[in-house]
Backbone as CSV, one residue per row, in Angstrom:
resi,resn,N_x,N_y,N_z,CA_x,CA_y,CA_z,C_x,C_y,C_z
1,MET,5.172,2.898,72.516,4.230,3.783,71.869,3.169,2.929,71.173
2,ASN,1.927,3.254,71.394,0.837,2.541,70.744,0.685,3.023,69.313
3,MET,0.567,2.073,68.410,0.360,2.391,67.000,-1.128,2.267,66.701
4,ILE,-1.666,3.268,66.024,-3.083,3.306,65.685,-3.233,2.983,64.206
5,PRO,-3.936,1.914,63.871,-4.161,1.605,62.446,-4.983,2.712,61.791
6,VAL,-4.637,3.053,60.560,-5.355,4.102,59.840,-5.771,3.611,58.460
7,ARG,-6.774,4.271,57.901,-7.218,3.966,56.541,-6.429,4.852,55.590
8,SER,-5.527,4.234,54.858,-4.674,4.972,53.946,-4.093,3.989,52.937
9,SER,-3.861,4.457,51.730,-3.224,3.593,50.733,-1.718,3.550,50.906
10,ALA,-1.157,4.454,51.714,0.294,4.524,51.898,0.745,4.189,53.316
11,ILE,-0.075,4.533,54.310,0.318,4.400,55.714,-0.536,3.351,56.404
12,ASP,0.133,2.459,57.131,-0.555,1.379,57.833,-0.978,1.796,59.245
13,ALA,-0.067,2.476,59.977,-0.353,2.841,61.365,0.475,4.056,61.764
14,ILE,-0.050,4.783,62.757,0.596,5.999,63.250,0.590,5.960,64.775
15,GLY,1.698,6.405,65.374,1.776,6.498,66.828,2.368,7.838,67.225
16,TYR,2.057,8.284,68.432,2.602,9.557,68.916,2.817,9.469,70.417
17,ASP,3.969,9.977,70.862,4.285,10.054,72.287,4.302,11.524,72.680
18,VAL,3.326,11.926,73.490,3.188,13.332,73.886,4.393,13.813,74.684
19,THR,4.941,12.966,75.533,6.054,13.358,76.396,7.318,13.662,75.606
20,THR,7.647,12.817,74.632,8.889,12.985,73.875,8.685,13.678,72.525
21,LYS,7.415,13.905,72.148,7.063,14.504,70.856,7.586,13.674,69.680
22,GLN,7.555,12.357,69.858,7.974,11.448,68.789,6.753,10.946,68.022
23,LEU,6.857,11.020,66.715,5.818,10.534,65.819,6.360,9.305,65.106
24,ALA,5.626,8.208,65.159,6.035,6.980,64.468,5.041,6.700,63.350
25,ILE,5.567,6.348,62.185,4.728,6.026,61.037,5.205,4.709,60.449
26,LYS,4.259,3.794,60.254,4.550,2.532,59.579,3.856,2.575,58.230
27,PHE,4.663,2.476,57.191,4.132,2.507,55.836,3.704,1.109,55.410
28,ILE,2.743,1.031,54.519,2.186,-0.248,54.082,3.233,-1.130,53.421
29,ASN,4.078,-0.569,52.582,5.043,-1.366,51.825,6.404,-1.509,52.505
30,ASN,6.464,-1.246,53.822,7.738,-1.312,54.521,7.502,-1.845,55.941
31,PRO,8.213,-2.872,56.344,8.002,-3.434,57.682,8.569,-2.576,58.814
32,ILE,9.350,-1.563,58.487,9.999,-0.723,59.494,9.118,0.480,59.823
33,SER,9.019,0.810,61.120,8.353,2.049,61.534,9.393,3.155,61.574
34,TYR,9.049,4.288,61.019,9.946,5.440,61.033,9.550,6.358,62.168
35,THR,10.535,6.854,62.904,10.284,7.755,64.022,10.803,9.138,63.678
36,PHE,9.970,10.135,63.928,10.318,11.535,63.686,10.297,12.249,65.033
37,TYR,11.259,13.145,65.251,11.459,13.769,66.550,11.028,15.233,66.565
38,ASN,10.636,15.696,67.751,10.210,17.079,67.984,9.037,17.471,67.095
39,VAL,8.098,16.571,66.945,6.904,16.832,66.138,5.822,17.385,67.060
40,PRO,5.300,18.574,66.778,4.239,19.136,67.621,2.989,18.252,67.610
41,PHE,2.281,18.238,68.729,1.059,17.459,68.855,0.039,17.861,67.785
42,GLN,0.022,19.129,67.442,-0.908,19.617,66.413,-0.675,18.922,65.073
43,VAL,0.577,18.666,64.732,0.900,17.977,63.472,0.347,16.550,63.512
44,PHE,0.495,15.878,64.656,-0.077,14.538,64.803,-1.591,14.584,64.624
45,ASN,-2.252,15.534,65.284,-3.709,15.650,65.170,-4.142,15.912,63.736
46,GLU,-3.439,16.797,63.064,-3.777,17.114,61.673,-3.553,15.910,60.763
47,LEU,-2.487,15.164,60.999,-2.227,13.955,60.221,-3.353,12.945,60.405
48,MET,-3.768,12.744,61.643,-4.838,11.782,61.914,-6.165,12.209,61.284
49,ALA,-6.394,13.510,61.171,-7.654,14.026,60.619,-7.611,14.208,59.107
50,ALA,-6.426,14.133,58.524,-6.282,14.406,57.089,-7.018,13.373,56.249
51,PRO,-7.746,13.821,55.215,-8.420,12.866,54.332,-7.424,11.994,53.571
52,SER,-6.238,12.548,53.265,-5.170,11.778,52.634,-3.939,11.864,53.534
53,LYS,-3.721,10.818,54.296,-2.594,10.827,55.231,-1.255,10.817,54.508
54,GLY,-1.185,10.130,53.370,0.047,10.130,52.588,0.381,11.510,52.063
55,ALA,-0.613,12.231,51.564,-0.391,13.594,51.048,0.024,14.529,52.179
56,TYR,-0.618,14.394,53.344,-0.257,15.232,54.488,1.184,14.941,54.898
57,TYR,1.537,13.670,54.961,2.904,13.287,55.322,3.915,13.937,54.376
58,HIS,3.682,13.831,53.075,4.630,14.383,52.100,4.720,15.904,52.174
59,LYS,3.618,16.559,52.480,3.603,18.025,52.491,4.124,18.625,53.795
60,TYR,3.799,17.984,54.933,4.082,18.628,56.217,5.081,17.904,57.130
61,ILE,5.439,16.660,56.817,6.325,15.915,57.723,7.635,15.517,57.040
62,GLU,7.552,14.923,55.874,8.739,14.428,55.174,9.749,15.559,54.967
63,GLY,10.968,15.336,55.450,12.045,16.314,55.278,12.006,17.479,56.255
64,ARG,10.976,17.573,57.083,10.860,18.679,58.040,11.290,18.295,59.453
65,TYR,11.226,17.018,59.761,11.573,16.534,61.101,12.636,15.475,60.985
66,ARG,13.566,15.511,61.955,14.646,14.524,61.978,14.046,13.152,62.192
67,GLY,14.471,12.207,61.379,13.921,10.864,61.479,14.978,9.812,61.501
């Protein structure tokens, strides 16, 4: 999965696999990428477009998808 660098104070890079619906997030203060499963493509698009990716992650992804 290709990771896309993003401008964020919390998130370093984001990746998405359309076939498996896996979302990968690498946080700035952690060397590990976290993978979330069964994430709709729309959620990935909204995350990428969000002015605050960290806030979007906490509101719409954290605790909602198996990781």
